[in-house]
N, C-alpha and C positions, 0 to 999 in steps of 0.2 A: 231251552225246552228237554225235555229229559224222559226217558223211559226205560222198565225196567220189565222182567219177567217174575211171575209166581212159577212159573213152570212149564214145560215146552217137550211134546212128545204124546203117543197114545193114550196114556193115561190122564190126560188133561193139561189145558191150556188157558193160559190167561196173561196179557200182558198190558202194564200199565203206562199211558202216557200224560204228561203234566206239563204245562208252562205256567209260568209267572209272568204278570204285567203291572207293574206298580204295586198295590197292597193285595192284589187279586190275583189268586192261583184256581186254575182248572184243572184237575187231574179225571181221566175218564179210563175206564178198564174194558180192554178188547176181547171178547170171550171171556166164559167163565168156568170152566170144564172140571170144578173139582166140587166138591160138599160144601153145605154152607160153613159149616164150623174150619174146616180145612180153608175154603179161601178168607176167612176172619183172622186165623193163625198167620196164613201166609203175607197177607197184608201187615201186620204185625209187625213182623222180620222185616217190611219193607220202611216202616215209620207211619202207615198209615192207619186210619180209624175209616170202616165203611162210612161213615157220615162225610168222608171228605171227598168223595166220589160224585161227579155229578152228572155222569152215566153210564151206561154198557153199550158197547157196541157188538152186535152179533156176526160172524162170519158166515155160519150154515148151523142146520140142527144138529150135526152127528154129537155123539153122546161125549167127547173128548172136547168138543167148545161150549156145549150148551148147558151140561149137568146142573149148574148150580146157577146159572143165570137167573129162573123165576123166581126161586126160592131167595136168593140174595136180591133182588130188585124188591120182593114184594115188602120182606121184614125190612130193609133198612130204607124203603120210599124212594128207589133209584130209576130214574126212567132209562127206557132200553129204546134203541134204534135195531131195526133188522129189515130184512126185505120182504116182500110180501109173499115169496115163496115159501120162506124160514119162515114166517107168521102160519101160514097152510100148513108146515110141517108139525108146528109146535103150539098150536092155537087152543090146545086142553090145559095147558099149562100155565096159559096166559091172565089168570083171573086175577083181577086188582091189582095189574102191573100197567103203569103209563107206557103205551107203546108209541112208538114213530117209525113211518115206513119210511126207505132210504131207497134209491132207485140210482144205477150205473150212471155216473157222470152229471149227477144233482149233488154238489156239496151242499154241506148244514152247518149250523155252526153251536158249537157247545161251550159255553161261555168263550173264552178268549181262543178255542181251536177251532180250525175249521177242518172237516172231515170231509174227505172225495171216495165216495166209493166205486169200485168199477170190477165188471166182473171176470170171473175166471172158470175156466174147464175142469169141475170136480162133479162126482156122484150125489148130488144134493139137488133139493127143490129150486133154489135160486141164487147160488153162493154168490157171498161178496167178498173180496179185499178192500184196503182202506189206502191210502194216504191221510196222515197227520200235520198240520200246517200251523204254526204260529206265524210273526209278523217276521222272524227270522230265518227259520228253518223249517225243512219239509222231511218228515218219517216214512219212507214208505214200507209196505206189510204185504209180504208174499207167501203166504201155506197152503197147503191143499188144493192144489192143481196138480193136473194131469200133464200137461205139456205148455211151452211156450205160444201166446200169442202177440200178434203185432200189438193188440190194445196193450195187453201188459206191459212191453217194451216201452212203447210212448210214455203210458202214465207214469212208470216208475223213472224214468230219465231227470236226472237232474237233480236228486234225491240228495239232501245231508248225510242221510242213516237209511239201511235199509236191513228189515230182518226177512232174511231168506229161506225158504223151506229147502234143508239135503235129509232129503227122507230117506237114500237107501243108495248103497251100491250096488250097481247092475250084477255085477259079479257074487257079491253075498246073497242078493233077494235071489239069485236063479239057483242057487245050491242050499240053500235054506228048507228045514224043514216045511216049512208053509204049504199046504195044500195048493195044487195047481190054480183053483177059481180065485185064490186070494192072490199070489203070485200075480195073475193077470188082474187083478183087481188093482192092485196097488202100483205097479208097473205101467199100467194100462193109460190112454189118453181120457181119463177121468178120474186117476189116483192121486198120486202124489210124485213128487219132482224127484229125480233122482240127483246123486252128486253132480253127475255130466251137465244134465241140464239147466241147474242151477249156475252152473259156471258159465253155459253158455247165453243165459239169460243176463249176468253179471256183465259178460263180457259183451253183450247189445246193446247195453242201456250207456244216457249219457252218465260220466262218472265225473265230469266237470267239479263237482262240489262233491261229492262223497269222499267221507272220512271216516265211516265206520259204518263195519257189514257185518251182522250176525247169524250166521246159521242154526236154523232152528227145526223144530220138528223130527230130531233125526229118531231114526230107529234105533229099539236098544238089542234089534236081533240084526238087523241086516245092515251095518251101516259101525263106523268107528270115528270118534272126533278126529282121530289124525287124518281119515280120509278125507272126512268131509273139509275139514279148513284146508288140506292142500286142494282141493276140487276149488274152493272162492277163491286163494291165492290166485290160480290157474288164471279164473275169471278176470281179476285183477288189472287193469291198464293204469292205475295210479297206483305206484308202490307206497305212494304215503296213506293211505286207508287202512285201517287198522282190522284185523277179522279176531272176531270172537266167537263164540259158540254158546248156545242157550241150552240148559239140560233138564231133565225134568225132574228130579229134585229136589231143584234151590231155582230153576229158570237161570235168570243174574241180574245182581246188582243194580245199581241206580248208574245211566251212561248218561253222562252229559254233552249237550250240543254247544 
């Protein structure tokens, strides 16, 4: 298994997950928060064409995650997986797109990848995050959640790699130019994970197989890469695990497991 990001942050998110089995290869995209041409350009940077994608999996309906999903899926005839709530929020954009409804705890297959959705607390209709598995490895993904839940901890335990939101530093958010309502939303129970909460989640999961941790969805105004990386290292019990960060402009290149 390997994974890469086309970009991560409030201006757009898209994650690639790929696995090979014999002569076959399965590649999916988790979210598509960029415009059609921008997505195609960013895919090309990672050595992929649109025709190489076997599916798009959607976490929720916010613009930075769904902006390009249906235009891309329609043009390139790529099927989409999303929750019923997300479909309800975006159904006016779904014409001529092959849709599949997914639910918390009900795993489904796309080629040689098994995908497991799980619920998270976020201010969207029915937000989901996901695990991706092949025959050897498990990648956990957690962004866009306001606080930790036991369900998250259980689901993410035992991953080989984890993409984990480190959206904001609490002190920077408090001192930022954001209006009070936005500060409350971002830092609230249905908002985004702070560095401290990300470290707590990381420290609570089973890290026995964990080898890669990638901090994601960093705020460009209320966080710094140094603070996010420091928090993730604080949460690691396994000193051998590698800490990396995703950025808005370039995401990150392929990471092999």
